[in-house]
C-alpha positions in Angstrom: 42.9 -7.4 -16.1 39.3 -8.3 -16.5 37.4 -11.0 -14.6 33.6 -10.7 -15.2 31.1 -13.5 -15.5 27.4 -13.2 -16.4 25.3 -16.3 -16.4 21.7 -17.3 -16.6 20.5 -20.7 -15.5 18.3 -22.8 -13.2 19.2 -23.6 -9.6 19.8 -27.3 -9.2 18.9 -27.6 -5.4 17.4 -25.2 -2.8 20.1 -22.8 -1.6 20.9 -23.1 2.2 21.9 -20.0 4.2 24.9 -20.5 6.4 26.7 -18.1 8.7 30.5 -17.9 9.2 32.1 -17.8 12.7 32.1 -14.0 12.5 28.4 -13.8 11.6 28.6 -13.2 7.9 25.9 -14.8 5.8 27.0 -17.1 2.9 25.3 -19.5 0.5 26.6 -21.7 -2.3 24.6 -23.4 -5.0 24.9 -24.8 -8.4 23.2 -23.6 -11.6 22.6 -25.5 -14.8 23.4 -23.4 -17.8 22.2 -24.8 -21.2 24.6 -24.7 -24.1 23.5 -22.6 -27.0 24.1 -25.3 -29.6 22.8 -28.8 -30.1 24.4 -31.4 -32.3 21.9 -33.0 -34.6 20.3 -36.1 -33.2 21.4 -35.2 -29.6 19.7 -33.6 -26.7 20.8 -30.1 -25.5 23.6 -30.3 -22.9 24.1 -28.1 -19.8 27.1 -27.0 -17.8 26.8 -27.1 -14.0 28.5 -24.1 -12.4 29.1 -23.4 -8.7 28.1 -20.0 -7.4 28.9 -18.4 -4.0 27.0 -15.4 -2.5 27.9 -13.4 0.6 26.1 -11.1 3.0 22.9 -9.5 1.7 23.1 -11.3 -1.7 23.2 -14.7 0.1 20.1 -13.8 2.2 18.3 -12.5 -0.9 19.0 -15.7 -2.8 17.9 -18.0 0.0 14.7 -16.0 0.6 13.5 -15.7 -3.0 15.0 -18.5 -5.0 14.6 -22.3 -4.9 15.3 -25.4 -6.8 14.4 -24.9 -10.5 14.3 -21.1 -10.3 15.7 -19.2 -13.3 18.4 -16.8 -12.0 20.8 -14.3 -13.6 24.2 -14.2 -11.8 26.9 -11.5 -12.3 30.2 -11.8 -10.6 33.8 -12.9 -10.8 35.4 -16.3 -11.5 37.5 -17.6 -8.6 39.6 -20.7 -8.2 40.9 -22.2 -4.9 42.2 -25.4 -3.5 41.3 -27.1 -0.2 42.0 -30.4 1.5 39.0 -32.7 1.7 38.1 -34.8 4.7 39.7 -37.9 3.1 43.0 -36.0 2.9 43.0 -35.4 -0.9 43.6 -31.9 -2.3 40.7 -30.5 -4.3 40.6 -27.7 -6.9 37.4 -25.7 -7.3 36.4 -23.0 -9.8 33.3 -21.0 -8.8 31.6 -17.7 -9.5 31.5 -15.2 -6.6 28.3 -13.3 -7.2 28.1 -9.6 -6.9 24.6 -9.3 -8.1 21.7 -11.7 -8.8 18.4 -11.0 -10.5 15.0 -12.6 -11.2 14.7 -13.6 -14.9 12.0 -16.2 -15.2 8.4 -17.0 -14.4 6.5 -15.9 -11.3 6.7 -18.1 -8.2 4.7 -17.9 -5.0 7.0 -17.6 -2.0 6.3 -18.3 1.7 5.1 -14.8 2.3 2.1 -15.4 -0.1 2.9 -12.7 -2.7 4.3 -13.1 -6.2 7.8 -12.0 -7.1 8.1 -9.8 -10.2 9.8 -12.3 -12.4 10.3 -11.3 -16.0 9.6 -7.6 -15.5 11.5 -5.2 -17.8 13.6 -4.0 -14.9 14.9 -7.0 -12.9 14.9 -6.8 -9.1 18.3 -7.9 -7.8 20.0 -8.4 -4.5 21.6 -5.0 -4.7 18.4 -3.2 -5.6 15.5 -2.3 -3.3 12.1 -3.9 -4.0 9.0 -1.7 -3.4 5.7 -3.2 -4.4 3.7 -0.6 -6.2 0.4 -0.6 -8.0 1.0 -1.4 -11.7 0.2 1.4 -14.0 -1.4 0.9 -17.4 0.9 1.6 -20.3 0.0 4.6 -22.5 -2.4 3.5 -25.2 -3.5 5.4 -28.4 -6.2 2.8 -29.2 -8.9 5.0 -27.6 -7.7 8.2 -29.3 -9.0 9.8 -32.5 -7.2 11.3 -35.5 -7.8 14.7 -34.1 -5.2 13.9 -31.4 -2.5 14.0 -33.9 -1.0 16.9 -35.9 -0.5 16.8 -39.7 3.0 17.3 -40.9 3.5 19.4 -44.0 5.1 17.3 -46.8 7.0 20.2 -48.4 9.3 20.8 -45.3 12.9 19.6 -45.3 13.3 16.8 -42.9 16.0 17.3 -40.2 17.8 14.0 -40.9 
């Protein structure tokens, strides 16, 4: 059997960190995921999906994400029933996240430094974040033709 979900959307409200009676961190939040198609003459629609994060992932989300943040979520789909305070039975479908990642624009957090949103390697809850000095990508704009070697045209190409 396969149960894997990968979503990217915007957080609807600030996540709130809670702790279970046994001291385990948990947070639940909702993300808005836009549909990929739009009927002509209508606005783009979104689906609102509930997400639950546990332990370090929950702490990571509450520390670095807020309302409106773009987030990538990877996890499993889970359904459950519970009895509401008014006595009615409720059925819930939610994503239990194994991994979350930055995907959008930079945002200043309370610590005063920018998070690396949109980098080629996303920083997720299950990855360590080390702030390093950015290195300039290799560039050949300052080079000259003498930096390159001529290829003979009469050789057989290896492909």
